[in-house]
C-alpha distance (Angstrom), angle and dihedral (degrees) to the residues before:
residue distance angle dihedral
X1 . . .
X2 3.79 . .
X3 3.81 96.7 .
X4 3.78 138.5 34.5
X5 3.78 116.9 -117.3
X6 3.76 121.4 -170.4
X7 3.77 141.3 159.0
X8 3.81 105.3 -164.4
X9 3.79 110.7 171.1
X10 3.79 117.0 178.9
X11 3.80 132.3 -179.5
X12 3.81 103.4 -144.4
X13 3.80 122.2 -165.0
X14 3.78 126.9 -176.4
X15 3.76 136.2 159.5
X16 3.75 140.3 -147.2
X17 3.80 118.7 -98.0
X18 3.81 109.0 -67.7
X19 3.81 86.9 -4.9
X20 3.78 90.4 -82.8
X21 3.85 116.5 166.8
X22 3.81 93.8 -107.2
X23 3.82 100.5 137.7
X24 3.78 97.8 91.5
X25 3.79 125.8 -162.3
X26 3.82 89.5 -120.6
X27 3.81 91.4 69.8
X28 3.82 107.6 12.8
X29 3.82 94.9 103.0
X30 3.78 93.6 47.4
X31 3.81 91.3 45.6
X32 3.80 90.8 54.3
X33 3.82 89.7 48.8
X34 3.80 90.8 48.3
X35 3.81 93.3 51.6
X36 3.81 90.0 45.8
X37 3.81 89.7 51.9
X38 3.81 93.8 49.7
X39 3.79 89.5 48.9
X40 3.82 93.2 47.5
X41 3.81 92.8 48.1
X42 3.79 96.7 46.9
X43 3.79 116.8 10.7
X44 3.80 114.5 24.0
X45 3.78 127.3 -80.5
X46 3.77 140.7 -51.3
X47 3.78 111.7 -124.8
X48 3.82 93.1 -175.3
X49 3.80 134.5 -4.0
X50 3.77 131.9 -179.4
X51 3.72 143.5 121.2
X52 3.74 148.8 145.1
X53 3.81 136.6 -70.5
X54 3.83 90.5 -82.8
X55 3.82 104.6 36.6
X56 3.80 147.3 15.9
X57 3.78 136.0 -138.1
X58 3.80 123.5 -159.7
X59 3.78 133.3 178.9
X60 3.79 103.4 -147.2
X61 3.78 133.4 -174.6
X62 3.80 105.5 -150.8
X63 3.77 127.3 -154.5
X64 3.79 112.2 -113.7
X65 3.82 94.6 -111.4
X66 3.82 98.0 51.2
X67 3.78 126.3 96.5
X68 3.78 118.0 -139.2
X69 3.81 90.7 -133.9
X70 3.81 93.6 54.4
X71 3.80 93.7 44.9
X72 3.80 94.5 48.5
X73 3.80 94.0 43.7
X74 3.81 92.2 50.6
X75 3.82 94.8 44.7
X76 3.79 91.4 50.6
X77 3.81 93.9 44.9
X78 3.80 95.7 47.5
X79 3.81 94.5 42.6
X80 3.80 92.9 49.2
X81 3.80 90.8 51.8
X82 3.80 90.3 46.2
X83 3.82 91.5 53.1
X84 3.81 90.8 51.3
X85 3.81 92.7 48.6
X86 3.79 99.0 40.1
X87 3.80 100.7 37.9
X88 3.81 109.3 37.2
X89 3.76 114.3 -159.4
X90 3.78 94.2 47.0
X91 3.79 93.7 98.4
X92 3.80 92.0 138.8
X93 3.81 92.3 60.1
X94 3.80 112.1 118.8
X95 3.77 138.2 138.7
X96 3.80 125.4 -119.1
X97 3.80 109.5 -104.6
X98 3.80 96.9 -119.0
X99 3.78 135.5 53.8
X100 3.77 142.5 -171.9
X101 3.80 122.7 -117.6
X102 3.78 120.4 -173.8
X103 3.79 125.9 -176.5
X104 3.79 116.9 -119.8
X105 3.77 127.1 -162.7
X106 3.79 118.5 -135.7
X107 3.81 88.1 -114.7
X108 3.84 90.1 60.3
X109 3.81 98.0 43.8
X110 3.81 93.3 98.7
X111 3.81 91.0 50.7
X112 3.82 91.8 51.8
X113 3.81 90.9 46.2
X114 3.81 90.2 53.2
X115 3.80 90.2 47.0
X116 3.81 90.9 54.7
X117 3.81 91.0 47.3
X118 3.83 90.9 53.0
X119 3.81 96.7 52.9
X120 3.80 95.1 117.2
X121 3.80 92.4 52.2
X122 3.79 92.6 41.8
X123 3.80 94.1 53.7
X124 3.78 93.7 54.0
X125 3.81 86.1 80.2
X126 3.81 105.6 23.7
X127 3.80 134.7 47.6
X128 3.78 121.8 -131.7
X129 3.80 89.9 -112.4
X130 3.82 92.1 55.2
X131 3.80 90.9 44.5
X132 3.80 92.9 51.4
X133 3.80 94.2 47.4
X134 3.82 88.4 49.5
X135 3.83 88.9 55.6
X136 3.79 91.5 49.9
X137 3.79 90.6 51.1
X138 3.82 94.2 44.0
X139 3.82 91.3 52.7
X140 3.83 93.8 39.6
X141 3.79 92.6 -120.3
X142 3.81 110.6 163.5
X143 3.80 115.3 -128.1
X144 3.79 140.0 166.8
X145 3.82 109.5 -122.4
X146 3.81 90.1 -152.9
X147 3.82 92.8 57.0
X148 3.78 105.5 31.1
X149 3.82 95.3 100.8
X150 3.83 99.6 42.9
């Protein structure tokens, strides 16, 4: 084949350091735009992004030559630096070192988009920790309960 064709949709989830509520309303919208821009310029495109004060969800379409680890690491690093430069006084802002990445079929993209849009409603009844563990179980991802929040 002369070209590479791929449709790599991923639901990415990552939290702030120690799941502290560090994503403030004053910059949340701009942060989401910034992460979307980094992704668009280097890794693919964000189909939907949103979240809560302590974590983010994004539905991302990755280019075929990009690793999830590299993309997530770079987005978190650049966005953390951007927060510190653009919004002084947020010195405590940092991302947790890990992340979750869950494959999404094209037929489920609308469902994941709706899920991301409903984060505020969803978290009235479920903590981020419970939500994340539910994802791990749903996707059969092995994890050590004693080390999941390092």
